[in-house]
C-alpha positions as CSV (number, residue, x, y, z in Angstrom):
1,X,-18.0,70.1,4.1
2,X,-16.5,68.3,1.1
3,X,-14.7,65.8,3.4
4,X,-18.0,64.9,5.1
5,X,-19.7,64.3,1.8
6,X,-16.8,62.1,0.6
7,X,-16.9,60.0,3.8
8,X,-20.7,59.7,3.4
9,X,-20.4,58.5,-0.2
10,X,-17.7,56.0,0.8
11,X,-20.0,54.6,3.5
12,X,-22.7,54.2,1.0
13,X,-20.4,52.4,-1.4
14,X,-19.3,50.1,1.4
15,X,-22.9,49.3,2.3
16,X,-23.8,48.7,-1.3
17,X,-20.9,46.3,-1.8
18,X,-21.8,44.5,1.5
19,X,-25.4,44.0,0.5
20,X,-24.5,43.0,-3.0
21,X,-22.1,40.4,-1.5
22,X,-24.8,39.2,0.9
23,X,-27.4,38.9,-1.9
24,X,-24.9,37.0,-4.1
25,X,-24.3,34.5,-1.3
26,X,-28.1,34.0,-0.9
27,X,-28.6,33.7,-4.7
28,X,-25.5,31.5,-5.3
29,X,-24.7,29.5,-2.2
30,X,-21.1,28.7,-1.6
31,X,-19.8,25.2,-2.2
32,X,-19.0,23.1,0.9
33,X,-16.8,20.1,1.8
34,X,-14.3,20.9,-1.0
35,X,-11.9,17.9,-1.2
36,X,-9.2,16.5,-3.4
37,X,-9.7,12.8,-4.2
38,X,-6.9,11.1,-6.0
39,X,-6.0,7.4,-6.5
40,X,-3.3,6.2,-8.9
41,X,-3.0,9.8,-10.2
42,X,-6.7,10.0,-11.1
43,X,-7.2,13.4,-9.5
44,X,-10.7,14.7,-8.8
45,X,-12.0,17.8,-7.0
46,X,-15.3,17.2,-5.2
47,X,-17.7,19.3,-3.2
48,X,-21.4,19.7,-2.2
49,X,-24.3,20.5,-2.4
50,X,-25.9,19.7,-5.7
51,X,-26.9,23.0,-7.4
52,X,-30.5,23.8,-8.2
53,X,-30.9,27.3,-9.9
54,X,-27.2,28.1,-10.1
55,X,-24.0,26.4,-11.3
56,X,-20.3,25.9,-10.3
57,X,-17.1,26.9,-12.1
58,X,-13.7,25.6,-11.1
59,X,-10.5,27.6,-11.2
60,X,-7.1,26.1,-10.4
61,X,-3.5,27.0,-10.5
62,X,0.0,26.1,-9.2
63,X,0.6,27.9,-6.0
64,X,1.6,31.6,-6.7
65,X,0.6,31.5,-10.4
66,X,-2.4,32.7,-12.4
67,X,-5.7,30.8,-12.3
68,X,-6.8,28.6,-15.1
69,X,-10.1,26.9,-16.1
70,X,-10.9,23.6,-17.9
71,X,-13.8,23.7,-20.3
72,X,-15.8,20.8,-18.8
73,X,-15.8,22.5,-15.4
74,X,-17.4,25.8,-16.3
75,X,-21.1,26.6,-15.3
76,X,-21.5,23.0,-14.4
77,X,-24.3,21.3,-12.5
78,X,-22.2,18.5,-11.2
79,X,-20.2,18.4,-7.9
80,X,-16.9,17.0,-9.2
81,X,-14.2,18.1,-11.6
82,X,-11.6,15.8,-13.2
83,X,-8.3,17.7,-13.3
84,X,-6.1,14.7,-14.0
85,X,-5.0,15.9,-17.4
86,X,-4.5,19.5,-16.3
87,X,-2.1,18.8,-13.4
88,X,0.8,18.1,-15.7
89,X,3.6,19.0,-13.2
90,X,3.2,16.1,-10.8
91,X,5.6,17.5,-8.2
92,X,4.0,20.9,-8.0
93,X,1.4,22.0,-5.4
94,X,-2.0,23.2,-6.7
95,X,-5.0,25.0,-5.2
96,X,-8.5,25.4,-6.6
97,X,-11.5,27.7,-6.2
98,X,-15.1,26.7,-6.6
99,X,-17.1,29.7,-7.8
100,X,-20.9,29.8,-7.5
101,X,-22.7,31.6,-10.3
102,X,-25.6,31.7,-12.7
103,X,-26.5,28.7,-14.8
104,X,-25.2,28.5,-18.3
105,X,-26.9,31.0,-20.5
106,X,-28.3,33.1,-17.6
107,X,-27.0,36.6,-16.9
108,X,-26.2,38.5,-13.7
109,X,-24.9,41.9,-12.7
110,X,-22.5,40.5,-10.2
111,X,-18.8,41.0,-10.8
112,X,-17.4,38.9,-8.0
113,X,-19.0,35.5,-7.3
114,X,-19.0,33.6,-4.0
115,X,-16.2,31.1,-3.9
116,X,-14.5,28.6,-1.7
117,X,-10.8,27.6,-1.8
118,X,-9.5,24.1,-1.6
119,X,-6.5,22.9,0.4
120,X,-3.2,22.6,-1.5
121,X,-2.7,19.3,-3.4
122,X,0.4,17.7,-5.1
123,X,-0.2,14.6,-7.2
124,X,3.3,13.2,-6.5
125,X,3.0,13.5,-2.8
126,X,-0.7,13.1,-2.1
127,X,-2.3,10.6,-4.6
128,X,-3.3,7.3,-3.0
129,X,-1.7,4.1,-4.4
130,X,-4.2,1.3,-4.8
131,X,-4.0,-2.4,-4.0
132,X,-1.2,-4.2,-5.9
133,X,-1.6,-7.7,-7.4
134,X,1.1,-10.3,-7.1
135,X,1.9,-14.0,-7.7
136,X,3.8,-16.5,-5.5
137,X,6.4,-18.9,-6.8
138,X,8.1,-21.5,-4.6
139,X,11.4,-22.9,-5.9
140,X,11.7,-26.7,-6.6
141,X,14.0,-27.2,-3.6
142,X,11.6,-25.1,-1.5
143,X,14.4,-22.9,-0.2
144,X,13.2,-19.7,-1.9
145,X,9.7,-18.1,-2.2
146,X,9.4,-15.3,-4.8
147,X,6.6,-12.7,-4.9
148,X,6.2,-11.0,-8.3
149,X,4.4,-7.7,-7.8
150,X,2.6,-6.1,-10.7
151,X,3.3,-2.3,-10.8
152,X,-0.1,-0.7,-10.8
153,X,-1.2,1.2,-13.9
154,X,-2.0,4.9,-13.4
155,X,-4.3,7.4,-15.1
156,X,-1.3,9.1,-16.8
157,X,0.0,8.7,-20.3
158,X,3.3,9.6,-21.9
159,X,3.7,11.5,-25.2
160,X,3.2,8.3,-27.2
161,X,-0.1,7.7,-25.4
162,X,1.3,4.8,-23.5
163,X,-0.2,4.3,-20.0
164,X,2.3,4.8,-17.2
165,X,2.5,2.6,-14.2
166,X,3.6,3.7,-10.7
167,X,7.2,2.4,-11.4
168,X,7.3,4.7,-14.4
169,X,6.3,7.7,-12.3
170,X,8.2,7.0,-9.0
171,X,11.2,5.2,-10.3
172,X,13.6,4.1,-7.5
173,X,11.5,6.0,-5.0
174,X,8.9,3.2,-5.2
175,X,9.3,0.4,-2.6
176,X,7.1,-2.4,-1.5
177,X,6.3,-3.4,2.1
178,X,5.6,-7.2,2.5
179,X,3.9,-8.5,5.6
180,X,3.9,-12.2,6.1
181,X,3.2,-15.0,8.6
182,X,2.9,-18.8,8.7
183,X,-0.6,-19.8,7.7
184,X,-1.1,-21.5,11.1
185,X,0.3,-18.7,13.1
186,X,-0.5,-15.1,14.0
187,X,3.0,-13.8,14.4
188,X,3.9,-11.4,11.6
189,X,7.2,-10.3,10.0
190,X,7.9,-7.5,7.6
191,X,10.2,-6.9,4.7
192,X,10.9,-3.7,2.6
193,X,11.9,-4.2,-1.0
194,X,13.1,-1.7,-3.7
195,X,12.2,-4.2,-6.4
196,X,8.9,-5.5,-7.7
197,X,10.4,-9.0,-7.5
198,X,10.8,-10.0,-3.8
199,X,12.8,-13.1,-2.8
200,X,12.3,-14.6,0.6
201,X,14.9,-17.2,1.8
202,X,14.2,-17.2,5.5
203,X,11.0,-19.3,5.4
204,X,10.6,-22.7,6.8
205,X,10.6,-25.2,4.0
206,X,7.3,-26.9,3.3
207,X,5.3,-24.5,5.4
208,X,2.4,-22.5,4.0
209,X,2.9,-18.7,4.4
210,X,0.4,-15.9,3.9
211,X,1.4,-12.5,2.3
212,X,0.1,-8.9,2.0
213,X,1.8,-6.3,-0.2
214,X,1.5,-2.6,-0.3
215,X,3.3,0.3,-2.0
216,X,5.7,2.1,0.3
217,X,6.9,5.7,-0.5
218,X,9.3,6.7,2.3
219,X,9.9,10.2,1.0
220,X,6.3,11.3,1.8
221,X,4.8,12.5,5.0
222,X,4.3,9.6,7.3
223,X,0.5,9.4,7.0
224,X,0.8,9.1,3.2
225,X,3.7,6.7,2.9
226,X,1.7,3.5,2.5
227,X,-0.6,2.5,-0.3
228,X,-3.7,0.4,0.0
229,X,-2.9,-3.1,1.3
230,X,-3.4,-6.0,-1.1
231,X,-5.7,-9.0,-0.7
232,X,-4.0,-11.8,1.2
233,X,-2.5,-14.7,-0.6
234,X,-1.0,-17.9,0.8
235,X,1.6,-20.3,-0.6
236,X,0.6,-24.0,-0.8
237,X,1.6,-26.3,2.0
238,X,4.0,-28.9,0.7
239,X,5.2,-32.1,2.4
240,X,9.0,-32.4,2.4
241,X,10.8,-35.8,2.2
242,X,13.7,-36.6,4.5
243,X,16.1,-36.0,1.6
244,X,14.6,-32.6,1.0
245,X,14.7,-31.6,4.6
246,X,18.3,-32.6,5.4
247,X,21.5,-32.8,3.3
248,X,23.0,-36.1,2.3
249,X,25.9,-35.5,4.8
250,X,23.5,-35.0,7.7
251,X,21.6,-38.2,6.7
252,X,24.8,-40.2,6.3
253,X,26.0,-39.0,9.7
254,X,22.7,-39.9,11.3
255,X,22.8,-43.4,9.7
256,X,26.4,-44.0,10.9
257,X,25.5,-42.9,14.4
258,X,22.5,-45.3,14.4
259,X,24.7,-48.2,13.2
260,X,27.4,-47.5,15.8
261,X,24.7,-47.4,18.5
262,X,23.2,-50.7,17.4
263,X,26.7,-52.3,17.2
264,X,27.5,-51.0,20.7
265,X,24.3,-52.4,22.0
266,X,24.9,-55.8,20.4
267,X,28.4,-56.0,21.7
268,X,27.2,-55.1,25.3
269,X,24.5,-57.9,25.0
270,X,27.0,-60.4,23.8
271,X,29.5,-59.6,26.6
272,X,26.8,-59.8,29.2
273,X,25.6,-63.2,27.9
274,X,29.1,-64.6,27.9
275,X,29.7,-63.4,31.4
276,X,26.5,-65.0,32.6
277,X,27.3,-68.4,31.0
278,X,30.8,-68.3,32.5
279,X,29.4,-67.5,35.9
280,X,26.9,-70.4,35.7
281,X,29.7,-72.8,34.5
282,X,32.0,-71.8,37.4
283,X,29.2,-72.3,39.9
284,X,28.6,-75.9,38.8
285,X,32.3,-76.8,39.1
286,X,32.3,-75.7,42.7
287,X,29.4,-77.9,43.9
288,X,30.4,-81.1,46.0
289,X,29.9,-84.6,44.4
290,X,27.0,-86.6,46.0
291,X,28.0,-90.0,47.6
292,X,31.7,-89.3,47.7
């Protein structure tokens, strides 16, 4: 008899918890479309819909550790939370929960609130790197073109409140991918550089070339290795003189060949003319004298 009563009470308790949870979901709708959005280490958690008579609270943590909260993302009416300053371990993986609950100052009897979990996120491996800016320099002899890439500033600061750029964060892991072509052509070539100063010596002198640059992080998953591609920039087209195009040795050799060719032609012409005159003179001596 006692066992039956215990089972009955347990069923009642389960039903009560079930209906309380259902009522909570109706009163405080769950967040939807929870997404991490991060560019240059500015890391935001976003979701929908916009709340009406309820609010959202964000809880986050490294994977496997206790949850934490940030003051500006508690009982909030917005649908985004900036966690840039709270994700201090850039190499770690984080997850977050969006809790739906009463508005600030309101009360409720609920103990457990409806919530939705995000996918895991690591700033070092997941943040998008934006479009880099760069300048183009062509050497005076037009044999070398240099691209000077500006390492993009991030949303991070060091202990001295100095803003860090992506080179400060990634170090030697940061590379740049350069895509280039002749301005009057569609054929493209690529180059990978570990430096922010990229020297190109295989370009045709005097030709205008067009360049795109993007950050390249080969240690990441393949779909997250490339940053955003830069705006296209082209080097100026420059006319090259004969002396710039060829070395003095080549020019001297060409002149010598031309002189020898002209000399040979002149000699041949002179020889031909002499032979013709000699033939004409010989022909006249062989004619009979009239009246003899």
